[in-house]
KELUM-173492 format. One record per residue (C-alpha): x negated, y, z negated; chain; residue in three letters; residue number from 1. Coordinates in pm, whole numbers, plus 50000, padded with zeros to 5 digits. Example, Ala and Ser with C-alpha at 12.3 -4.5 7.8 and 13.67 -1.06 7.14 Angstrom:
2
<node <48770,49550,49220>,A,ALA,1> <node <48633,49894,49286>,A,SER,2> 
end
This chain:
86
<node <50000,50000,50000>,A,MET,1> <node <49714,50238,49921>,A,ARG,2> <node <49557,50174,50259>,A,LYS,3> <node <49883,50262,50433>,A,ILE,4> <node <49915,50585,50235>,A,ILE,5> <node <49552,50680,50300>,A,SER,6> <node <49605,50602,50669>,A,PHE,7> <node <49904,50838,50687>,A,PHE,8> <node <49712,51105,50496>,A,ILE,9> <node <49424,51075,50741>,A,SER,10> <node <49667,51101,51035>,A,VAL,11> <node <49817,51415,50881>,A,ILE,12> <node <49462,51541,50825>,A,PHE,13> <node <49367,51508,51192>,A,PHE,14> <node <49700,51641,51319>,A,VAL,15> <node <49676,51948,51097>,A,SER,16> <node <49317,52002,51206>,A,PHE,17> <node <49409,51999,51574>,A,PHE,18> <node <49717,52214,51516>,A,VAL,19> <node <49501,52465,51333>,A,CYS,20> <node <49245,52475,51614>,A,VAL,21> <node <49506,52497,51891>,A,ILE,22> <node <49702,52769,51712>,A,CYS,23> <node <49386,52967,51640>,A,ALA,24> <node <49289,52952,52008>,A,ILE,25> <node <49643,53050,52110>,A,SER,26> <node <49641,53336,51862>,A,LEU,27> <node <49311,53456,52002>,A,PHE,28> <node <49442,53438,52359>,A,LEU,29> <node <49765,53619,52264>,A,PHE,30> <node <49567,53895,52100>,A,SER,31> <node <49358,53941,52413>,A,ILE,32> <node <49621,53916,52686>,A,PHE,33> <node <49957,53995,52525>,A,ASN,34> <node <50095,54236,52272>,A,HIS,35> <node <50385,54027,52145>,A,TRP,36> <node <50378,54092,51775>,A,PHE,37> <node <50645,53834,51690>,A,VAL,38> <node <50456,53551,51860>,A,ASN,39> <node <50140,53653,51680>,A,LYS,40> <node <50314,53629,51345>,A,LEU,41> <node <50460,53288,51429>,A,GLU,42> <node <50121,53157,51537>,A,LEU,43> <node <49961,53306,51229>,A,LEU,44> <node <50212,53121,51011>,A,ASP,45> <node <50133,52798,51194>,A,LEU,46> <node <49760,52852,51144>,A,VAL,47> <node <49808,52919,50773>,A,LEU,48> <node <50031,52616,50718>,A,VAL,49> <node <49799,52391,50919>,A,ALA,50> <node <49498,52518,50725>,A,THR,51> <node <49666,52462,50389>,A,ILE,52> <node <49775,52113,50496>,A,THR,53> <node <49421,52043,50618>,A,TYR,54> <node <49269,52148,50285>,A,LEU,55> <node <49522,51948,50083>,A,VAL,56> <node <49448,51638,50290>,A,CYS,57> <node <49074,51690,50239>,A,ILE,58> <node <49126,51712,49864>,A,LEU,59> <node <49343,51398,49860>,A,ILE,60> <node <49098,51199,50070>,A,LEU,61> <node <48799,51314,49865>,A,LEU,62> <node <48973,51235,49538>,A,SER,63> <node <49048,50887,49673>,A,GLY,64> <node <48684,50838,49762>,A,LEU,65> <node <48571,50964,49422>,A,LEU,66> <node <48810,50734,49241>,A,SER,67> <node <48681,50438,49444>,A,LYS,68> <node <48322,50521,49351>,A,SER,69> <node <48421,50553,48984>,A,GLU,70> <node <48589,50212,48996>,A,LYS,71> <node <48275,50060,49150>,A,LYS,72> <node <48062,50210,48873>,A,ARG,73> <node <48290,50068,48607>,A,LYS,74> <node <48283,49726,48770>,A,ILE,75> <node <47903,49736,48787>,A,ARG,76> <node <47886,49829,48420>,A,LYS,77> <node <48122,49555,48308>,A,THR,78> <node <47968,49286,48525>,A,TYR,79> <node <47600,49354,48485>,A,ASN,80> <node <47463,49170,48784>,A,MET,81> <node <47103,49205,48667>,A,ASP,82> <node <47180,48979,48373>,A,PHE,83> <node <47294,48698,48600>,A,TYR,84> <node <46992,48717,48824>,A,TRP,85> <node <46735,48692,48545>,A,ARG,86> 
end
């Protein structure tokens, strides 16, 4: 179940990253070629939401990686493998 959740979080991560990049490029092109203020605000909202989603997904994925490394440390401490090899 955790792998499925982390898979969906990583999909959301990449989708939000590409939405952020595409909207930033579109916002840049609108600012150069057009003067539609409403479209600029809509694209700016999309960029902000995509950036926030991107950062939240990064935090979730990093916290998952950190918790995995903590679990591995605890397992290594409880099952001291050096003792068995001596």
